[in-house]
NULO-473045 format. One record per residue (C-alpha): x, y, z; chain; residue number from 1. Coordinates in steps of 0.02 Angstrom, whole numbers, plus 50000, padded with zeros to 5 digits. Layout:
% NULO-473045
R    xx    yy    zz chain resi
R     X     Y     Z     A  NUM
...
This chain:
% NULO-473045
R    xx    yy    zz chain resi
R 60897 57031 50091     A    1
R 60745 57136 50137     A    2
R 60755 57258 50282     A    3
R 60637 57393 50343     A    4
R 60637 57555 50442     A    5
R 60492 57663 50501     A    6
R 60476 57846 50459     A    7
R 60331 57967 50430     A    8
R 60263 58090 50303     A    9
R 60155 58244 50331     A   10
R 59974 58261 50278     A   11
R 59901 58427 50330     A   12
R 59958 58456 50509     A   13
R 59961 58270 50547     A   14
R 60095 58140 50514     A   15
R 60064 57968 50439     A   16
R 60184 57824 50471     A   17
R 60280 57760 50320     A   18
R 60368 57593 50311     A   19
R 60533 57603 50217     A   20
R 60572 57432 50140     A   21
R 60734 57396 50048     A   22
R 60769 57241 49943     A   23
R 60951 57216 49892     A   24
R 60993 57098 49750     A   25
R 61150 57067 49650     A   26
R 61179 57148 49481     A   27
R 61322 57210 49373     A   28
R 61273 57392 49388     A   29
R 61231 57482 49552     A   30
R 61058 57559 49549     A   31
R 60932 57630 49671     A   32
R 60747 57621 49625     A   33
R 60622 57713 49736     A   34
R 60437 57669 49723     A   35
R 60284 57711 49826     A   36
R 60223 57877 49752     A   37
R 60378 57982 49791     A   38
R 60389 58165 49741     A   39
R 60543 58241 49658     A   40
R 60633 58273 49823     A   41
R 60611 58091 49875     A   42
R 60665 58024 49705     A   43
R 60823 58130 49712     A   44
R 60867 58056 49882     A   45
R 60952 57909 49795     A   46
R 61096 58023 49746     A   47
R 61111 58103 49917     A   48
R 61101 57935 50005     A   49
R 61235 57847 49903     A   50
R 61354 57995 49920     A   51
R 61322 58007 50109     A   52
R 61353 57820 50134     A   53
R 61518 57831 50040     A   54
R 61574 57987 50134     A   55
R 61531 57902 50299     A   56
R 61642 57751 50257     A   57
R 61496 57631 50280     A   58
R 61481 57470 50179     A   59
R 61357 57462 50035     A   60
R 61368 57315 49916     A   61
R 61344 57329 49729     A   62
R 61181 57285 49645     A   63
R 61004 57348 49634     A   64
R 60920 57423 49788     A   65
R 60732 57434 49773     A   66
R 60659 57554 49901     A   67
R 60473 57541 49934     A   68
R 60382 57674 50035     A   69
R 60221 57601 50103     A   70
R 60075 57634 50097     A   71
R 60100 57649 49911     A   72
R 59945 57755 49879     A   73
R 60001 57897 49994     A   74
R 60108 58033 49915     A   75
R 60278 58051 49999     A   76
R 60354 58225 50001     A   77
R 60515 58308 50058     A   78
R 60692 58253 50101     A   79
R 60652 58182 50274     A   80
R 60663 58002 50207     A   81
R 60850 58016 50169     A   82
R 60909 57949 50337     A   83
R 60790 57799 50352     A   84
R 60823 57750 50169     A   85
R 61011 57757 50198     A   86
R 61001 57653 50358     A   87
R 60889 57524 50276     A   88
R 61005 57512 50124     A   89
R 61157 57485 50236     A   90
R 61063 57352 50336     A   91
R 61009 57265 50175     A   92
R 61192 57252 50120     A   93
R 61234 57145 50270     A   94
R 61195 56965 50310     A   95
R 61168 56997 50494     A   96
R 60983 57011 50544     A   97
R 60928 57189 50580     A   98
R 60780 57243 50686     A   99
R 60730 57422 50724     A  100
R 60542 57401 50744     A  101
R 60540 57513 50897     A  102
R 60618 57659 50801     A  103
R 60550 57801 50696     A  104
R 60683 57891 50594     A  105
R 60680 58057 50499     A  106
R 60815 58169 50431     A  107
R 60888 58248 50275     A  108
R 61065 58198 50225     A  109
R 61203 58306 50158     A  110
R 61325 58233 50032     A  111
R 61454 58218 50173     A  112
R 61335 58117 50283     A  113
R 61283 58260 50397     A  114
R 61102 58256 50455     A  115
R 61004 58414 50423     A  116
R 60842 58473 50506     A  117
R 60671 58440 50428     A  118
R 60495 58510 50446     A  119
R 60351 58440 50548     A  120
R 60451 58345 50680     A  121
R 60324 58383 50816     A  122
R 60185 58298 50717     A  123
R 60301 58153 50678     A  124
R 60338 58131 50864     A  125
R 60152 58123 50901     A  126
R 60129 57990 50767     A  127
R 60276 57890 50832     A  128
R 60199 57891 51006     A  129
R 60031 57838 50937     A  130
R 60111 57693 50843     A  131
R 60210 57635 50995     A  132
R 60383 57678 50925     A  133
R 60482 57706 51084     A  134
R 60637 57782 51002     A  135
R 60636 57931 50885     A  136
R 60794 57974 50788     A  137
R 60790 58154 50729     A  138
R 60917 58284 50671     A  139
R 61004 58366 50819     A  140
R 60925 58536 50780     A  141
R 60750 58459 50791     A  142
R 60776 58370 50957     A  143
R 60706 58508 51073     A  144
R 60548 58518 50968     A  145
R 60519 58330 50969     A  146
R 60561 58310 51154     A  147
R 60408 58412 51203     A  148
R 60305 58253 51176     A  149
R 60305 58135 51325     A  150
R 60315 57947 51300     A  151
R 60449 57945 51163     A  152
R 60637 57946 51188     A  153
R 60713 58072 51067     A  154
R 60891 58042 51007     A  155
R 60981 58188 50924     A  156
R 61079 58129 50771     A  157
R 61223 58227 50694     A  158
R 61278 58110 50555     A  159
R 61232 57953 50461     A  160
R 61378 57859 50538     A  161
R 61321 57907 50714     A  162
R 61145 57844 50675     A  163
R 61208 57677 50609     A  164
R 61329 57645 50750     A  165
R 61195 57692 50876     A  166
R 61076 57562 50802     A  167
R 61218 57436 50804     A  168
R 61250 57475 50989     A  169
R 61427 57529 50950     A  170
R 61406 57702 51024     A  171
R 61293 57776 51156     A  172
R 61188 57930 51117     A  173
R 61093 57989 51271     A  174
R 60911 58036 51241     A  175
R 60874 58221 51237     A  176
R 60800 58273 51404     A  177
R 60682 58422 51418     A  178
R 60602 58490 51576     A  179
R 60438 58532 51493     A  180
R 60369 58641 51632     A  181
R 60529 58743 51653     A  182
R 60551 58758 51465     A  183
R 60371 58811 51441     A  184
R 60385 58945 51577     A  185
R 60554 59012 51521     A  186
R 60495 59049 51345     A  187
R 60350 59161 51397     A  188
R 60428 59332 51374     A  189
R 60370 59483 51274     A  190
R 60474 59618 51190     A  191
R 60329 59742 51186     A  192
R 60217 59815 51321     A  193
R 60058 59918 51327     A  194
R 60134 60047 51443     A  195
R 60242 60104 51296     A  196
R 60087 60174 51209     A  197
R 60049 60355 51256     A  198
R 59867 60410 51265     A  199
R 59727 60315 51174     A  200
R 59652 60257 51338     A  201
R 59480 60219 51265     A  202
R 59561 60117 51125     A  203
R 59662 60017 51252     A  204
R 59500 59982 51345     A  205
R 59422 59916 51184     A  206
R 59573 59805 51152     A  207
R 59560 59735 51328     A  208
R 59376 59694 51298     A  209
R 59418 59612 51131     A  210
R 59555 59505 51209     A  211
R 59445 59456 51356     A  212
R 59302 59391 51248     A  213
R 59396 59337 51092     A  214
R 59306 59472 50991     A  215
R 59360 59532 50819     A  216
R 59400 59717 50812     A  217
R 59417 59857 50683     A  218
R 59517 60016 50718     A  219
R 59478 60169 50612     A  220
R 59585 60325 50614     A  221
R 59705 60436 50516     A  222
R 59886 60387 50482     A  223
R 60007 60400 50627     A  224
R 59884 60372 50769     A  225
R 59965 60210 50828     A  226
R 59845 60079 50758     A  227
R 59985 59959 50711     A  228
R 60079 59994 50873     A  229
R 59924 59949 50974     A  230
R 59887 59793 50872     A  231
R 60063 59723 50896     A  232
R 60039 59731 51085     A  233
R 59873 59638 51092     A  234
R 59957 59466 51110     A  235
R 60043 59531 51267     A  236
R 59874 59551 51355     A  237
R 59797 59389 51294     A  238
R 59797 59240 51415     A  239
R 59950 59130 51403     A  240
R 59935 58976 51294     A  241
R 59905 58808 51375     A  242
R 60025 58667 51332     A  243
R 59894 58591 51218     A  244
R 59871 58755 51125     A  245
R 60060 58780 51113     A  246
R 60087 58606 51040     A  247
R 59946 58629 50914     A  248
R 60012 58799 50860     A  249
R 60192 58740 50850     A  250
R 60141 58594 50739     A  251
R 60072 58716 50610     A  252
R 60227 58826 50612     A  253
R 60341 58675 50605     A  254
R 60254 58610 50449     A  255
R 60261 58783 50370     A  256
R 60447 58800 50412     A  257
R 60423 58964 50507     A  258
R 60490 58910 50677     A  259
R 60632 59010 50752     A  260
R 60784 58891 50751     A  261
R 60840 58963 50919     A  262
R 60674 58923 51005     A  263
R 60598 58779 50906     A  264
R 60436 58793 51006     A  265
R 60299 58926 51020     A  266
R 60243 58971 51196     A  267
R 60171 59144 51162     A  268
R 60024 59179 51049     A  269
R 60071 59210 50867     A  270
R 60050 59379 50784     A  271
R 60031 59375 50595     A  272
R 60022 59532 50488     A  273
R 60017 59490 50301     A  274
R 60038 59628 50170     A  275
R 59882 59683 50077     A  276
R 59951 59609 49915     A  277
R 59937 59431 49983     A  278
R 59851 59301 49874     A  279
R 59701 59195 49921     A  280
R 59815 59042 49940     A  281
R 59937 59141 50047     A  282
R 59800 59195 50165     A  283
R 59692 59039 50170     A  284
R 59821 58905 50126     A  285
R 59846 58795 49975     A  286
R 59974 58771 49838     A  287
R 60025 58618 49738     A  288
R 60064 58527 49900     A  289
R 59935 58614 50012     A  290
R 60010 58699 50162     A  291
R 59944 58814 50298     A  292
R 59908 58997 50259     A  293
R 59915 59151 50368     A  294
R 59747 59113 50450     A  295
R 59815 58947 50512     A  296
R 59983 59020 50563     A  297
R 59880 59140 50672     A  298
R 59791 58992 50757     A  299
R 59767 59030 50943     A  300
R 59838 59202 50910     A  301
R 59804 59361 50815     A  302
R 59786 59401 50629     A  303
R 59814 59587 50595     A  304
R 59757 59660 50430     A  305
R 59825 59836 50412     A  306
R 59749 59950 50279     A  307
R 59599 59834 50268     A  308
R 59517 59914 50113     A  309
R 59679 59891 50015     A  310
R 59659 59702 50018     A  311
R 59572 59629 49867     A  312
R 59388 59604 49905     A  313
R 59395 59423 49846     A  314
R 59540 59390 49965     A  315
R 59444 59463 50112     A  316
R 59291 59359 50072     A  317
R 59388 59196 50099     A  318
R 59402 59246 50282     A  319
R 59218 59215 50312     A  320
R 59234 59025 50328     A  321
R 59377 59021 50455     A  322
R 59297 59163 50555     A  323
R 59136 59062 50564     A  324
R 59202 58884 50581     A  325
R 59376 58901 50658     A  326
R 59459 58795 50524     A  327
R 59499 58794 50338     A  328
R 59463 58652 50218     A  329
R 59567 58647 50058     A  330
R 59502 58530 49923     A  331
R 59608 58460 49783     A  332
R 59585 58318 49660     A  333
R 59687 58203 49772     A  334
R 59580 58241 49924     A  335
R 59541 58371 50057     A  336
R 59647 58438 50199     A  337
R 59585 58534 50350     A  338
R 59695 58659 50443     A  339
R 59643 58737 50610     A  340
R 59616 58924 50603     A  341
R 59540 58988 50766     A  342
R 59611 59164 50780     A  343
R 59565 59339 50835     A  344
R 59549 59460 50689     A  345
R 59608 59638 50714     A  346
R 59599 59758 50567     A  347
R 59644 59940 50540     A  348
R 59593 60066 50409     A  349
R 59591 60251 50370     A  350
R 59421 60338 50366     A  351
R 59450 60387 50184     A  352
R 59584 60366 50047     A  353
R 59684 60518 50107     A  354
R 59655 60471 50289     A  355
R 59592 60638 50358     A  356
R 59403 60628 50343     A  357
R 59328 60699 50503     A  358
R 59497 60764 50566     A  359
R 59471 60932 50652     A  360
R 59645 60995 50607     A  361
R 59681 60929 50432     A  362
R 59571 60946 50280     A  363
R 59510 60792 50187     A  364
R 59547 60799 49999     A  365
R 59430 60656 49950     A  366
R 59263 60675 49860     A  367
R 59107 60596 49932     A  368
R 59111 60466 49792     A  369
R 59292 60420 49831     A  370
R 59250 60399 50015     A  371
R 59099 60292 49976     A  372
R 59196 60181 49855     A  373
R 59337 60162 49981     A  374
R 59220 60103 50119     A  375
R 59124 59986 50006     A  376
R 59280 59883 49978     A  377
R 59234 59798 50142     A  378
R 59080 59689 50122     A  379
R 58936 59693 50244     A  380
R 58950 59506 50285     A  381
R 59133 59526 50335     A  382
R 59096 59683 50436     A  383
R 58956 59592 50526     A  384
R 59086 59468 50592     A  385
R 59183 59609 50678     A  386
R 59115 59642 50852     A  387
R 59199 59806 50898     A  388
R 59229 59962 50792     A  389
R 59343 60090 50874     A  390
R 59394 60265 50820     A  391
R 59579 60301 50847     A  392
R 59610 60490 50848     A  393
R 59775 60582 50843     A  394
R 59868 60580 51008     A  395
R 59868 60742 51106     A  396
R 60037 60830 51118     A  397
R 60031 60829 51308     A  398
R 60019 60639 51308     A  399
R 60161 60622 51182     A  400
R 60278 60739 51275     A  401
R 60241 60667 51446     A  402
R 60387 60580 51531     A  403
R 60270 60462 51620     A  404
R 60225 60290 51558     A  405
R 60073 60269 51447     A  406
R 59967 60185 51580     A  407
R 59948 60007 51642     A  408
R 60074 59878 51587     A  409
R 60028 59722 51490     A  410
R 60046 59606 51640     A  411
R 59913 59701 51739     A  412
R 59790 59702 51594     A  413
R 59828 59519 51555     A  414
R 59782 59470 51733     A  415
R 59607 59544 51712     A  416
R 59587 59466 51540     A  417
R 59639 59296 51607     A  418
R 59512 59305 51748     A  419
R 59375 59346 51623     A  420
R 59428 59199 51514     A  421
R 59421 59082 51665     A  422
R 59242 59136 51695     A  423
R 59201 59095 51513     A  424
R 59292 58928 51521     A  425
R 59182 58878 51667     A  426
R 59026 58944 51579     A  427
R 59060 58843 51421     A  428
R 59144 58691 51499     A  429
R 59016 58575 51418     A  430
R 59021 58662 51248     A  431
R 59145 58668 51106     A  432
R 59176 58856 51113     A  433
R 59269 58939 51255     A  434
R 59240 59125 51226     A  435
R 59092 59242 51225     A  436
R 59125 59291 51044     A  437
R 59088 59112 50988     A  438
R 58919 59098 51074     A  439
R 58779 59027 50968     A  440
R 58596 59085 50981     A  441
R 58552 58947 51105     A  442
R 58694 58997 51221     A  443
R 58650 59181 51206     A  444
R 58474 59148 51268     A  445
R 58547 59068 51424     A  446
R 58696 59182 51460     A  447
R 58646 59353 51388     A  448
R 58488 59392 51483     A  449
R 58461 59576 51524     A  450
R 58355 59665 51654     A  451
R 58219 59791 51611     A  452
R 58333 59944 51615     A  453
R 58470 59866 51509     A  454
R 58343 59801 51386     A  455
R 58267 59975 51368     A  456
R 58437 60048 51325     A  457
R 58464 59915 51193     A  458
R 58291 59938 51118     A  459
R 58317 60126 51106     A  460
R 58484 60103 51019     A  461
R 58412 59981 50894     A  462
R 58276 60104 50846     A  463
R 58378 60264 50845     A  464
R 58539 60199 50767     A  465
R 58460 60075 50646     A  466
R 58568 59928 50701     A  467
R 58547 59760 50612     A  468
R 58497 59598 50699     A  469
R 58678 59541 50693     A  470
R 58734 59703 50775     A  471
R 58606 59667 50913     A  472
R 58690 59500 50947     A  473
R 58863 59576 50942     A  474
R 58813 59706 51071     A  475
R 58749 59572 51189     A  476
R 58907 59467 51171     A  477
R 59020 59616 51205     A  478
R 58910 59666 51353     A  479
R 58930 59490 51422     A  480
R 59119 59510 51411     A  481
R 59112 59679 51498     A  482
R 59016 59602 51642     A  483
R 59145 59461 51652     A  484
R 59286 59589 51664     A  485
R 59192 59671 51807     A  486
R 59160 59503 51891     A  487
R 58972 59527 51879     A  488
R 58860 59374 51853     A  489
R 58730 59482 51764     A  490
R 58738 59602 51617     A  491
R 58722 59777 51689     A  492
R 58645 59929 51603     A  493
R 58817 60012 51594     A  494
R 58883 59858 51503     A  495
R 58750 59880 51369     A  496
R 58790 60065 51352     A  497
R 58976 60034 51331     A  498
R 58946 59893 51207     A  499
R 58833 60008 51104     A  500
R 58974 60134 51100     A  501
R 59083 60007 51010     A  502
R 58950 59989 50872     A  503
R 58917 60173 50841     A  504
R 59030 60169 50689     A  505
R 58903 60058 50601     A  506
R 58792 60208 50570     A  507
R 58927 60339 50562     A  508
R 59041 60259 50433     A  509
R 58958 60115 50347     A  510
R 58771 60151 50331     A  511
């Protein structure tokens, strides 16, 4: 007898439906044959499935079970096919007709029949909805993640026996209910706050500007000035994620297996801070079975690169594509996969190898050649993609010893940033980009016009400070963000002056 179940496999961040067909025929020796381009984990499922069926006291006749995973030309990966294979094998051992065409089933089986969580359930739920599968059977631990998607009833499954008896209508398992709006609101909490940072008021202002316009930022200062502390608090002043952004970001983390089991859904912007020893594949994505890298895990959030010159130059260069395009394409012999990677880059570095170049109180021990070699580890093309350069000096003792808070809290700053983003959303409502940082030359001609006084300031800076053409564009984009923060429809002269201040390190450190 031939029976079938529907499941799904992951390809990039998307899921593709897979039809699990089982043909049972008599033979002297029991055997399970799995075909349809399975990987090692899928091939090994035959042992897990037969043990789980026996431990669950469910009937499985002797003979050969041929399991076909269609489409046959699509590689099937991971243990998520255990549960649908087991259910289809049990159904094939019976003479009673079996129909579960409205179901999509995923889950890994333990030898005792327990159902274990799997990766990528959010993408699978989206595919089930697209295919018109009204019921989705998932491991109990994955139910909150899958229930975020409207239009599919999600049933939490604890064991193989529960799944079979549910399909046979012998037991009732209520669908998992999730109040999406209440759940989404309850998860938006931050453990960090900007008011915990003492001093550094001009740096906080630069971070606010960067968050408001989606600008990339580089902090330069000696060790112990709070660069990492400031960077970790940037997500707390960025606008809250929309439901669409949260779903898209959660899909990536679900596939990578980095979701917090206690939350199972991301509602605040991710903060990723890889070590400088990371490989190209770890940063960009890849591997034998290509998966998302750090740039994709930072999608709709922040990627923080501490000690920027310590990263291998080749590794830094791979950032240029995602910074420009907002996605990453990984090509292999079997095909290409594209992962989204639209993130805000924040980097930090010392001014020299010892960290004290230009410090008025501590002497720098580095030679001019060492300082030059250290700075040249960052290529010009990468630096050109960073809009703001900010010096971070040592904090004054009076600020450190003060019992008062460090200034405005994150919620107050986030309100201003959100208002500026709303202005940009309206400005670019007919375009693909939604921030000032992503403006193309055509959009800049329309939205970055300056009056005579502002233009004179910019012209003077270009001549005196020897800025490049790209730096000219960066200044205009940052000035546009400054005017949005002030609620001004036009770029003011003071906006140009402040934006120039954030590029002064071009000449001071890198020319």
